[in-house]
C-alpha positions in Angstrom: 1.2 176.7 120.7 -1.0 173.9 119.1 -0.2 172.5 115.7 0.1 169.3 114.0 3.1 167.2 114.9 4.3 164.4 112.5 6.9 161.6 113.8 8.7 159.7 111.1 11.0 156.8 111.6 13.8 156.4 109.4 14.7 152.8 108.8 16.8 152.2 105.7 16.7 149.0 103.6 18.8 146.1 105.4 21.3 144.3 103.8 22.9 140.9 104.5 26.3 139.2 104.1 27.5 135.3 103.6 31.2 134.7 104.5 32.6 132.1 102.7 35.6 129.7 103.9 37.6 127.6 101.6 39.7 124.7 102.6 42.8 123.3 100.6 44.7 120.2 101.2 48.4 119.8 99.8 51.3 117.6 100.4 50.9 113.8 100.3 47.6 112.0 99.6 46.2 111.3 102.9 44.7 107.8 103.6 41.6 107.2 105.7 38.4 105.3 106.1 35.0 105.9 107.3 36.0 105.7 110.9 38.7 108.1 110.6 37.4 110.7 108.0 38.9 113.8 109.7 36.5 116.7 110.1 38.0 120.3 109.9 36.2 123.0 112.0 36.2 126.7 111.4 34.8 129.0 114.0 33.5 132.9 113.3 33.8 135.0 116.1 32.9 138.9 116.8 35.7 141.2 117.1 34.5 145.2 117.0 32.0 147.3 115.2 31.2 150.8 114.8 28.1 152.4 113.9 28.1 155.3 111.4 25.6 157.9 112.8 26.2 156.8 116.5 28.8 158.5 118.4 28.5 155.4 120.9 27.0 152.0 120.3 23.5 152.0 122.0 23.5 149.8 125.1 22.6 146.4 124.7 23.3 146.3 120.9 25.5 143.5 119.9 27.5 142.7 116.5 25.3 140.8 114.2 26.2 137.1 113.8 25.0 134.2 111.8 22.7 131.7 113.1 25.5 129.2 112.8 28.8 130.4 113.6 30.8 127.0 112.7 31.7 125.5 109.3 32.4 121.9 109.3 34.3 120.3 106.2 34.9 116.6 106.1 38.2 115.2 104.3 36.4 112.8 102.2 34.4 115.8 101.1 37.5 117.8 100.1 39.4 114.9 98.3 36.0 114.2 96.3 36.1 117.7 95.2 39.7 117.5 94.0 41.5 118.6 97.0 39.6 122.1 97.4 36.1 122.8 99.0 34.2 126.3 100.0 31.7 126.3 102.6 29.8 129.3 104.0 28.7 130.6 107.6 25.1 131.3 108.2 23.7 134.8 106.6 24.6 137.6 108.6 21.9 140.7 108.6 22.6 144.3 108.9 20.2 147.2 109.5 22.5 149.8 110.5 25.4 151.2 108.4 28.7 150.7 110.0 31.8 148.9 109.8 31.9 145.2 111.4 34.9 143.1 111.8 35.0 139.4 112.7 37.7 136.6 113.0 37.9 133.1 111.7 40.1 130.4 113.0 40.4 126.8 112.2 40.0 124.9 115.6 41.1 121.3 115.5 44.7 121.7 114.8 46.0 118.4 116.5 45.6 115.4 113.9 48.3 113.6 113.1 50.1 114.3 110.0 48.6 117.5 109.4 50.4 121.0 109.4 47.3 123.2 109.8 49.3 126.5 109.0 52.0 126.4 106.8 53.2 129.8 108.0 52.2 129.7 111.7 49.1 132.1 111.1 45.7 130.6 111.9 43.6 133.3 111.8 41.6 135.8 109.0 39.9 139.0 109.8 36.8 139.8 108.0 35.7 143.3 107.6 32.2 144.2 106.4 31.4 147.7 105.8 27.6 148.4 105.6 26.9 152.1 103.8 23.4 154.0 103.6 22.9 154.7 100.2 19.8 157.3 100.7 17.5 154.8 102.5 19.2 151.5 101.0 22.2 149.7 102.8 24.7 148.1 101.1 28.2 146.2 102.1 31.4 145.6 101.0 33.5 142.6 102.5 37.3 142.9 103.0 39.7 139.9 104.1 43.1 140.3 105.8 45.7 137.9 107.2 48.6 138.8 109.2 47.9 142.5 108.2 47.9 141.6 104.6 45.2 142.0 102.2 43.6 138.8 100.9 41.1 138.0 98.3 39.5 135.0 100.1 39.4 133.4 103.6 41.5 130.2 102.4 42.9 127.5 104.8 45.8 125.7 103.4 46.6 122.2 105.4 49.5 120.1 104.3 49.4 116.5 104.8 52.4 114.9 105.7 52.4 111.4 107.9 54.3 111.3 111.0 57.8 109.6 109.7 58.7 105.9 111.0 62.0 104.6 111.3 63.7 101.1 111.0 66.9 99.7 111.8 68.0 96.1 110.6 70.6 94.4 112.5 73.5 92.1 111.5 75.1 89.0 113.1 78.7 87.6 112.5 79.5 84.0 112.9 83.2 83.0 112.8 83.2 79.5 112.3 83.7 76.6 109.9 83.0 72.5 109.8 85.9 72.0 112.5 85.0 74.7 114.9 88.1 76.8 114.5 88.2 80.3 116.0 90.5 83.3 115.8 92.5 83.5 119.0 92.0 87.6 118.8 89.2 90.0 118.6 88.0 90.4 115.1 86.2 93.3 113.6 84.0 92.9 110.6 82.4 95.6 108.6 78.8 95.5 106.8 77.2 97.9 104.4 73.6 98.5 103.9 72.3 100.3 101.0 68.8 101.2 99.7 68.2 99.5 96.1 64.5 99.9 95.7 62.1 103.2 96.5 58.6 102.6 95.5 56.4 105.2 97.2 52.4 104.5 97.1 51.4 108.2 96.4 52.6 109.2 92.8 53.1 112.5 94.1 55.9 111.4 96.2 59.2 110.6 94.2 61.3 109.6 97.2 59.7 107.8 100.1 62.9 107.0 101.9 65.5 109.6 101.8 68.7 107.4 102.1 71.4 108.3 99.8 74.4 107.3 101.6 75.7 103.7 102.1 75.2 102.8 105.9 78.1 100.5 107.7 78.0 98.6 110.9 81.0 97.1 112.8 80.6 93.8 114.4 83.2 92.5 116.8 83.6 88.7 117.4 85.7 88.1 120.7 88.7 86.0 120.4 88.1 82.2 120.6 84.4 82.8 120.1 82.0 81.5 117.3 79.9 84.5 116.9 79.5 88.1 117.9 77.9 88.3 121.4 74.8 90.2 120.1 73.4 91.5 116.7 74.5 95.0 116.1 71.8 97.5 114.4 72.6 99.7 111.6 71.8 103.5 111.8 67.9 104.1 111.8 66.5 104.2 108.2 63.9 107.1 108.0 60.7 106.7 105.9 58.6 109.9 104.9 56.1 108.0 102.8 53.8 104.8 102.6 55.6 102.4 100.0 57.7 99.4 99.7 61.6 99.7 99.7 64.3 97.3 99.1 67.6 97.2 101.0 70.7 95.1 100.8 73.1 93.9 103.4 76.3 92.4 102.6 79.9 92.2 104.1 82.6 94.5 103.1 85.5 92.4 102.4 88.5 92.8 104.9 92.3 92.8 104.3 92.9 89.3 105.8 91.6 87.4 102.7 94.3 84.6 103.2 92.6 84.0 106.7 89.0 84.4 106.2 86.6 83.2 103.6 84.6 86.5 103.6 80.9 85.8 103.0 79.7 86.7 99.8 76.2 86.2 100.1 73.6 89.2 99.8 70.8 89.8 102.3 68.0 91.5 100.4 64.7 92.5 102.0 61.7 94.4 100.9 60.2 96.8 103.6 56.4 97.7 103.6 55.5 100.8 105.1 51.8 101.8 105.5 50.0 105.2 106.5 48.1 104.4 109.8 45.9 107.4 110.4 48.4 109.8 109.8 51.4 108.0 111.2 53.9 105.6 109.2 54.4 102.2 110.4 56.4 99.1 109.1 53.9 96.5 108.7 55.8 93.9 106.9 59.4 92.8 106.0 59.9 90.1 103.5 63.0 88.4 101.8 63.2 89.4 98.2 63.2 86.7 95.7 66.8 87.0 95.1 68.0 87.1 98.5 71.1 84.7 99.2 71.6 85.9 102.5 71.0 84.3 105.9 68.0 86.5 107.0 65.7 86.0 110.1 62.6 88.0 110.5 60.5 88.0 113.5 57.4 89.7 114.4 57.1 91.7 117.4 54.4 91.4 120.3 51.3 93.8 120.3 49.4 95.3 117.9 52.1 97.1 116.1 53.9 95.1 113.5 57.5 95.6 114.8 59.7 93.5 112.8 63.3 92.5 114.0 65.4 91.7 111.1 68.7 89.8 111.5 71.2 89.1 108.7 73.7 86.7 109.6 77.0 86.4 108.0 79.5 83.5 108.5 82.9 83.3 107.7 85.4 80.4 107.4 88.6 81.0 109.5 91.9 79.7 108.0 94.9 80.8 109.8 98.1 80.7 107.7 99.1 77.0 107.6 102.6 75.8 108.9 104.4 72.4 108.4 107.2 70.4 109.9 109.5 67.7 108.8 110.0 65.0 111.3 113.4 63.5 111.5 114.8 60.0 111.9 118.3 58.7 112.5 119.8 55.2 112.2 122.7 53.9 114.3 124.3 50.9 113.2 126.4 49.1 116.1 128.9 46.7 114.5 131.9 45.2 116.4 132.8 42.9 113.6 134.0 45.5 111.2 132.0 47.4 108.5 129.3 46.4 106.3 130.5 45.0 103.1 127.4 46.0 101.1 124.6 49.1 101.5 121.9 48.3 103.6 118.5 50.2 103.5 116.3 50.4 106.6 112.6 51.5 106.2 110.6 53.8 108.8 106.9 54.5 109.2 105.5 57.6 110.5 101.7 57.5 111.8 99.5 60.0 112.9 98.1 59.1 116.5 96.3 62.4 117.9 94.9 64.8 115.3 92.5 67.2 116.4 90.0 68.6 114.2 91.8 66.6 111.2 94.4 69.7 111.3 97.3 67.6 110.2 97.9 65.9 107.1 101.2 64.2 105.9 102.9 64.1 102.5 104.7 60.8 102.8 104.5 58.6 106.1 107.6 56.4 104.9 111.3 57.2 105.2 114.2 55.3 104.2 117.8 55.4 105.2 120.8 54.0 103.3 123.6 52.7 105.4 126.6 52.8 102.9 129.1 50.2 102.8 132.9 50.2 103.7 132.7 52.6 106.6 135.6 52.4 109.2 135.9 49.3 111.2 135.7 50.9 115.0 133.0 52.7 116.7 129.5 53.1 115.6 128.2 54.5 112.2 125.6 57.0 112.3 123.8 57.5 109.1 122.9 60.6 107.6 119.7 62.2 109.1 116.6 61.7 106.9 113.4 63.3 107.0 109.8 62.0 106.4 107.4 64.0 104.2 106.3 67.4 105.5 103.4 67.3 108.0 101.0 70.4 107.1 98.9 71.9 110.1 96.0 74.0 109.3 94.6 74.0 112.9 96.0 75.0 116.4 96.3 72.3 118.7 98.6 69.6 120.2 99.3 66.6 117.7 101.2 63.3 118.5 102.6 60.9 116.0 104.2 57.6 116.4 107.8 56.7 114.5 108.5 53.1 114.1 111.1 51.0 112.1 109.9 48.5 109.6 110.9 45.2 111.0 110.7 41.9 109.1 107.8 39.9 110.0 107.4 36.0 110.0 108.4 34.7 106.6 110.2 38.0 105.7 113.9 38.0 104.8 116.1 40.0 107.0 118.8 42.0 106.1 122.1 40.0 106.2 124.2 40.4 109.2 121.4 42.6 110.9 120.7 40.4 114.0 118.8 42.9 116.0 116.1 45.3 114.9 115.1 48.3 116.8 111.7 47.7 118.1 111.4 51.0 119.8 108.1 53.5 119.4 109.0 57.0 119.2 106.3 59.6 119.9 106.5 63.0 118.1 104.7 65.8 119.8 103.9 69.0 118.0 102.4 72.1 119.6 100.8 74.3 117.2 99.3 77.8 118.3 97.7 80.5 116.5 99.7 83.9 116.5 98.2 86.7 114.5 96.2 84.5 112.5 99.4 82.4 111.5 100.0 79.0 113.0 103.4 78.5 114.6 105.4 76.2 116.9 109.0 76.8 118.4 111.5 74.0 118.7 113.4 75.8 121.6 110.1 76.1 123.5 109.4 72.2 123.6 106.7 72.6 121.1 108.5 69.9 119.2 109.7 66.9 121.3 110.6 63.2 120.5 110.2 60.6 123.4 111.1 57.0 123.4 108.8 54.4 124.4 106.8 56.4 126.8 109.8 58.2 128.4 110.6 61.8 129.0 111.4 63.7 125.8 115.0 62.9 124.9 116.1 64.2 121.8 115.5 66.4 118.6 115.0 63.2 116.3 113.8 59.7 116.5 117.0 57.3 116.7 117.0 53.7 116.2 120.0 51.3 116.8 120.6 48.1 115.2 123.4 45.5 115.6 125.4 44.2 112.8 127.0 41.0 113.2 128.2 39.0 110.1 126.8 35.5 109.7 129.3 32.9 110.3 130.6 30.2 107.9 132.4 27.2 107.8 135.7 26.1 106.1 136.2 22.7 104.8 139.8 21.8 104.0 140.3 20.3 100.4 141.3 16.9 101.8 137.8 16.7 103.7 136.1 17.7 100.6 137.7 14.8 98.6 136.9 12.4 101.5 133.1 13.3 101.6 133.1 13.3 98.0 134.7 9.6 97.9 132.2 8.4 100.8 129.3 9.8 98.5 130.6 7.6 95.4 130.7 4.6 97.6 127.6 4.8 99.8 125.9 7.8 98.4 123.1 5.9 97.3 122.4 4.0 100.4 119.6 4.9 102.9 121.1 6.0 106.2 119.2 3.6 108.1 120.5 0.7 106.2 124.2 1.5 107.2 125.4 -1.1 109.8 128.7 -1.4 111.5 129.4 -4.4 108.9 128.8 -2.2 106.1 131.3 0.4 107.6 134.1 -2.3 108.0 133.2 -3.3 104.5 133.7 0.1 103.3 136.9 0.6 104.6 138.3 -2.7 103.2 137.1 -1.7 99.8 138.8 1.8 100.2 142.0 0.3 101.1 141.9 -1.9 98.3 141.0 0.8 95.8 143.8 3.3 97.0 146.3 0.5 97.2 145.9 -0.5 93.5 145.7 3.3 92.3 148.6 4.4 94.6 150.6 1.3 96.0 149.6 2.0 99.5 147.0 3.3 102.1 147.9 4.7 105.5 146.2 4.2 108.6 146.0 7.8 108.9 144.1 8.3 105.8 141.6 5.6 106.9 141.4 7.4 110.1 140.2 10.4 108.3 137.6 8.5 106.6 136.2 7.3 109.8 136.3 10.5 111.6 134.1 12.1 108.8 131.8 9.3 108.3 131.4 9.3 112.1 130.4 12.9 112.1 127.9 12.7 109.4 126.1 9.6 111.0 126.2 11.7 114.3 124.1 14.4 112.7 121.8 11.6 111.3 121.1 10.9 115.2 120.5 14.2 115.9 118.1 14.8 113.4 116.4 11.4 114.6 116.9 9.8 111.1 118.4 6.8 113.2 118.8 5.6 116.5 122.4 5.1 117.0 125.5 5.7 115.2 126.7 2.6 113.6 130.1 4.0 113.5 130.5 3.9 117.1 130.6 0.0 116.9 133.7 0.1 114.4 137.3 0.4 115.8 139.0 3.5 114.3 141.9 2.7 112.0 145.2 3.4 113.6 147.1 6.5 112.8 150.5 5.9 111.2 153.5 7.0 113.6 155.2 10.3 112.6 158.9 9.8 111.7 160.6 12.2 114.0 164.3 13.1 114.1 166.4 15.6 116.2 167.8 18.6 114.7 171.4 19.1 114.1 173.2 21.9 115.6 173.4 23.8 112.2 169.7 23.3 112.1 
């Protein structure tokens, strides 16, 4: 049949949509510069779509997409906008009713310090529903994330810079001015504690979560002056940039009598900086009130690696010991006991004194030998000791002990004809045992040796010879004659006496005695002659005169003795 045919094309009024994406940052305030301005990238991708009036999607038809399927947001833009910023993908046009779904993901998720998904989900699903309303298309948008309906596409990133650690070291020196070291291994304990926490970010309250006190133990080997190597504390963790103060000090031990524990306090300030998402210790300096021995070294390379060593020095003082040297006096006396007390003096002198570890209270000793002892054998005076020798260091010490002998011009003790010139050497070996200085007499730590000989006794012994000084006895008659001679010629010079003078003297004496007593025997005159001759002989010995004038004078004849025989009864 023939008729008029009219063909109409149905094309509803199209609609469009713009999908926004929101970026929010939380956590610490990020530190960046123009060179390291992080850019966050979001990608819109097609998922599925279904047309309302079609059983199947016509061949060749694709899901509508915007001209730009990426959104880029810089970190500086977000910070400038207060931590949140919304940007949109390009416009998507729709000319057919249907259901269109898309996915939005954040693509760069590997930047240091950033947590790109706080719950592990990094994808949003956007559903655009286009409806034909009598020739005009309209649309609705729905958002979901992890099967949960959302009101917006919001990517929340948390910024937490990669933490860093720092571990100071401690070194122990066990020494003093004299180089005294302990004879056994010694362990010392040191403590470290945080005393200041100042994060740069006001949103951070604690940048170094160190609440406990750290300990480090250092061992100084026996007979060593310091630990073999510094010992590090446990690593200290930093989670935010800022400045942090720490103190290191020695924990006093129990051997307070043997060690002067170091009371200094090592105090340092550690500066931590955010370097593009990674924290780094960039400076360590001594605090103004630091009193410790702190060495800070800068490491090699671009990173500022600091090696901090706090050194604590202790003086080691083992418990001192003392010894009191002994001296003995033997007085040999073959001529009977002394009739008066006699005092002998002795001197102790330090010879070898390693590290000045020995001091003597009194270097003089005195022995008193009492009078009236028994008349045979030898008298040994009671032992007497010098002042104490105090030892503060281990070592081998030698001392000399001598008797004080009168010098030229000094007066010797009456009757002491021989002083003992011996020199005794006292050797004391002091060792350190469990922080105590000791010596053992039975193990030859104490020995006395005389004049360089082998040790031969447990004390210094000195022997003196006692011999009373001789004296003369002059009978009374000789005293009388000497006195009379003095009366006659006492005023004459010896050199003026001649044989004639002597003969004249004898004549005068006879005359004077005969007048007084009626006679003067030859025996008496012979005694005058003998004494005068002896006196003049001394003058010759002393070279006052050359010859004895009495030798030229005939000695008066001794009167004969009247002898008689004894009777039978006698």
